[in-house]
NUZAKOL-305891 format. One record per residue (C-alpha): x, y, z; residue number from 1. Coordinates in steps of 0.1 Angstrom, whole numbers. Each point is the difference from the previous one (the first is absolute). Example, Ala and Ser with C-alpha at 12.3 -4.5 7.8 and 13.67 -1.06 7.14 Angstrom:
<atoms>
- 123_-45_78_1
- 14_34_-7_2
</atoms>
This chain:
<atoms>
- 1214_786_1554_1
- 10_0_37_2
- 25_-29_-6_3
- 14_18_-31_4
- 6_32_19_5
- 15_-17_30_6
- 25_-19_-23_7
- 9_32_-19_8
- 7_19_33_9
- 20_-30_13_10
- 22_-2_-31_11
- 4_37_-5_12
- 33_-1_-19_13
- -9_-28_-24_14
- -34_15_-9_15
- 14_35_0_16
- 24_-10_-28_17
- -29_-15_-20_18
- -21_31_5_19
- 29_22_-11_20
- 3_-21_-32_21
- -37_4_-7_22
- 2_37_7_23
- 28_4_-26_24
- -20_-21_-26_25
- -31_21_6_26
- 21_32_-2_27
- 16_-10_-33_28
- -34_-8_-16_29
- -16_32_12_30
- 30_21_-12_31
- -2_-17_-34_32
- -37_7_-2_33
- 4_36_10_34
- 27_5_-27_35
- -22_-17_-26_36
- -29_23_9_37
- 23_30_1_38
- 14_-6_-34_39
- -34_-8_-14_40
- -13_33_14_41
- 29_20_-15_42
- -10_-15_-34_43
- -37_8_3_44
- -4_28_27_45
- -10_27_-26_46
- -23_-23_-20_47
- -19_-10_31_48
- -1_35_14_49
- -17_11_-33_50
- -28_-25_7_51
- 7_-17_-33_52
- -25_-25_-13_53
- 7_0_-38_54
- 30_10_-21_55
- 3_6_-37_56
- 33_0_-19_57
- 12_1_-36_58
- -4_-34_-15_59
- 37_0_-12_60
- 14_10_34_61
- 7_-36_11_62
- -19_6_32_63
- 24_27_11_64
- -13_34_12_65
- 32_18_-7_66
- 1_-14_-36_67
- -36_8_-7_68
- -9_31_-21_69
- -37_9_-5_70
- -12_25_-26_71
- -32_20_0_72
- -14_-21_-28_73
- 3_-32_20_74
- -22_12_29_75
- -36_-5_-5_76
- -13_20_30_77
- 10_10_35_78
- -24_2_30_79
- 5_16_34_80
- 13_-33_12_81
- 29_-1_-25_82
- 33_17_1_83
- 29_3_-24_84
- 34_-10_14_85
- 33_6_-17_86
- 30_-19_15_87
- 37_-1_-8_88
- 31_-7_20_89
- 22_31_6_90
- 30_11_20_91
- -7_28_25_92
- 29_22_11_93
- 2_30_23_94
- 15_32_-13_95
- 16_8_34_96
- 37_-8_-4_97
- 6_1_38_98
- -27_-27_6_99
- -1_-19_-32_100
- -23_-31_-4_101
- -8_-22_-30_102
- -26_-27_0_103
- -18_-23_-25_104
- -37_5_2_105
- -32_-4_-20_106
- -16_32_-13_107
- -38_-2_-2_108
- -19_27_-19_109
- -36_7_9_110
- -28_21_-13_111
- -11_26_26_112
- -38_-4_-8_113
- -1_-38_6_114
- -6_-21_31_115
- 36_-12_8_116
- 13_36_3_117
- -31_13_17_118
- -8_-28_25_119
- 27_-27_1_120
- 32_19_9_121
- 5_-4_37_122
- 23_29_9_123
- 20_0_32_124
- 13_36_-6_125
- -2_28_-26_126
- -26_1_-28_127
- -7_-15_-34_128
- 20_11_-31_129
- -19_29_-15_130
- 21_5_-32_131
- 25_-17_-22_132
- 30_11_21_133
- -12_-15_33_134
- 2_-35_12_135
- -11_-21_30_136
- 24_-27_13_137
- -4_-32_20_138
- 6_7_37_139
- 29_-25_1_140
- 21_26_-20_141
- 0_23_30_142
- 25_-24_16_143
- 22_6_-30_144
- 2_38_5_145
- -29_12_-21_146
- -20_28_15_147
- -29_22_-8_148
- 10_29_-23_149
- 32_-18_-12_150
- 7_3_-37_151
- 8_-32_-19_152
- 7_-11_-35_153
- -14_-32_-18_154
- 22_-19_-23_155
- 25_29_1_156
- -23_21_-22_157
- 2_37_2_158
- -35_7_16_159
- 1_2_38_160
- -29_-14_20_161
- -10_11_35_162
- -9_-25_26_163
- -34_12_14_164
- -12_-31_19_165
- 6_-35_13_166
- -24_-28_-5_167
- -7_-33_19_168
- 0_-34_-18_169
- 17_16_-31_170
- 20_-30_-12_171
- -1_-20_-33_172
- 22_-28_-10_173
- 20_3_32_174
- 9_37_-9_175
- -12_32_16_176
- -24_21_-21_177
- 2_36_-11_178
- -35_12_-9_179
- -3_28_-26_180
- -20_9_-30_181
- -6_-19_-32_182
- 17_29_-19_183
- 32_-6_20_184
- -3_-37_-6_185
- -2_6_-38_186
- 32_21_2_187
- 18_-26_19_188
- -12_-28_-23_189
- 8_21_-31_190
- -35_-4_-16_191
- -24_25_-16_192
- -35_11_11_193
- -16_-28_-20_194
- 12_-24_28_195
- -23_5_30_196
- 11_-26_25_197
- 17_-33_8_198
- -32_-16_13_199
- -36_6_11_200
- -7_-9_36_201
- -36_-4_13_202
- -13_-4_35_203
- -29_-20_-14_204
- -2_-34_-16_205
- -3_4_-37_206
- -3_-24_-29_207
- 25_-2_-28_208
- -26_13_-24_209
- 1_34_17_210
- 34_6_-17_211
- 1_-24_-29_212
- 33_14_-14_213
- 19_-5_32_214
- 11_-30_20_215
- -22_-7_30_216
- 12_-11_35_217
- -16_-4_33_218
- 20_14_29_219
- 11_-35_11_220
- 11_-9_-36_221
- 19_33_-4_222
- 18_-4_34_223
- 10_-36_-8_224
- 16_12_-33_225
- 22_25_18_226
- 37_-8_-7_227
- 12_-26_25_228
- -31_2_23_229
- -12_-36_-3_230
- 35_-15_0_231
- 9_20_31_232
- -32_-11_20_233
- 3_-36_-12_234
- 35_-2_13_235
- -9_13_34_236
- -30_-23_2_237
- 21_-30_-7_238
- 25_10_26_239
- -27_4_26_240
- -16_-33_-10_241
- 33_-19_3_242
- 6_16_35_243
- -35_-13_10_244
- 9_-35_-11_245
- 34_2_18_246
- -17_12_32_247
- -25_-29_-3_248
- 29_-25_-2_249
- 19_17_28_250
- -30_-1_23_251
- -7_-37_-8_252
- 37_-10_6_253
- 4_19_32_254
- -32_-13_15_255
- 8_-36_-12_256
- 34_2_17_257
- -15_14_32_258
- -26_-27_0_259
- 26_-28_-5_260
- 19_14_30_261
- -31_-1_22_262
- -13_-34_-10_263
- 9_-15_34_264
- -18_28_18_265
- -31_-5_-23_266
- 1_-37_6_267
- 0_5_38_268
- -30_24_-3_269
- -18_-25_-22_270
- 7_-27_25_271
- -14_22_27_272
- -32_3_-20_273
- 4_34_-16_274
- -20_-1_-32_275
- 18_3_-33_276
- -21_30_-10_277
- 15_20_29_278
- 35_-6_-13_279
- -11_7_-36_280
- -17_33_11_281
- 32_10_19_282
- 22_-6_-31_283
- -24_20_-22_284
- -1_28_26_285
- 38_1_1_286
- 0_4_-38_287
- -26_28_1_288
- 18_18_28_289
- 34_-2_-17_290
- -13_12_-33_291
- -22_27_16_292
- 30_14_19_293
- 20_-1_-32_294
- -27_19_-19_295
- -3_27_27_296
- 38_4_3_297
- 3_1_-38_298
- -27_27_-3_299
- 17_21_27_300
- 34_-3_-17_301
- -15_8_-34_302
- -18_31_13_303
- 32_13_17_304
- 20_-7_-32_305
- -25_19_-21_306
- 3_30_23_307
- 38_0_-1_308
- 4_-6_-37_309
- 7_31_-21_310
- -27_12_-24_311
- 20_-12_-30_312
- -8_-36_10_313
- -35_-8_-13_314
- -18_-19_28_315
- -37_0_6_316
- -18_-16_30_317
- -34_-14_-9_318
- -16_-12_33_319
- -28_-22_-15_320
- 27_-19_-20_321
- 23_-1_31_322
- -28_-15_21_323
- -9_-24_-28_324
- 36_-12_-3_325
- 2_-4_38_326
- -31_-22_-1_327
- 15_-21_-28_328
- 31_-5_21_329
- -21_-12_30_330
- -18_-25_-24_331
- 34_-12_-12_332
- 11_-4_36_333
- -30_-23_7_334
- 7_-20_-32_335
- 37_-3_10_336
- -12_-14_34_337
- -19_-29_-17_338
- 32_-20_-4_339
- 8_-2_37_340
- -37_-5_8_341
- 1_-32_-20_342
- 28_-12_22_343
- -19_8_32_344
- -31_-19_-12_345
- 22_-31_-6_346
- 17_0_34_347
- 0_-34_17_348
- 8_8_37_349
- 17_-34_7_350
- 20_0_-32_351
- 11_37_4_352
- 11_-6_36_353
- 21_-30_-10_354
</atoms>
């Protein structure tokens, strides 16, 4: 370790450039991971905030919540752990002509006597919707000019709705949510009172036999069937994996070149009786130091970037995953150092000096 640090301090410019490259690679991987988690969270924030364990949809809905319609006759029974949810995409528009805003959102209708409405709405301001003409919006819409008490229309229909609250983690399918009543949802959907919801959400694990007339999903199965969710995550995972492979190759190539340039020095040290294991440990230590500095620099840059980015950019920092990815990078650094280590072990002092 001492030899590795002395060499890095002696060749500041050379090793500084290598560290800068590792910092940028680490920064790129962490940003991609943050964007992947951010987009995934915007797809599933509401579902997770409801504590969802089981979902029931209409069997003909093609796994789509917004396409599902459930009638009273299809529901066998509801417990205190079940909640009816009606979901449909809508366009919200302010009625204020001087400060006009229009957004694509998801309207979610809830029953006021069930657990999602009573326990799972995490309000940051205001209160829950108490009648069919009140709605609660996702907190991100405050940045778009929506305020408590503001009157809005949904799908340009004549009834006006009052914004009475803002909720945290109110996003579904990468769209902000407007929470309202199931009666309002039926009006927006254009269905009669025989249709009770789009889906039944439960915060307990339930068997398919509990609702035999409906399609059964675990929370994980339902999330994986959200439009574009798996394809989006798979794309990011492949990108991060390719960057890891590239970083492994870069580490191996740079350390190999540095080792080749120092062969004469290593030969002199070997001729002086320095054991090969000291030279090997120095090379491995250099790899660990370079990658560790790259990880720390990448984390700092990523954290600063996440603080400076606007709220419209979905980025989520997950520290356990960041530390796990950093540990993987250090392991890759050690693996990349095995190529130059092989050269060191084969050094013949006389032949190298010649």
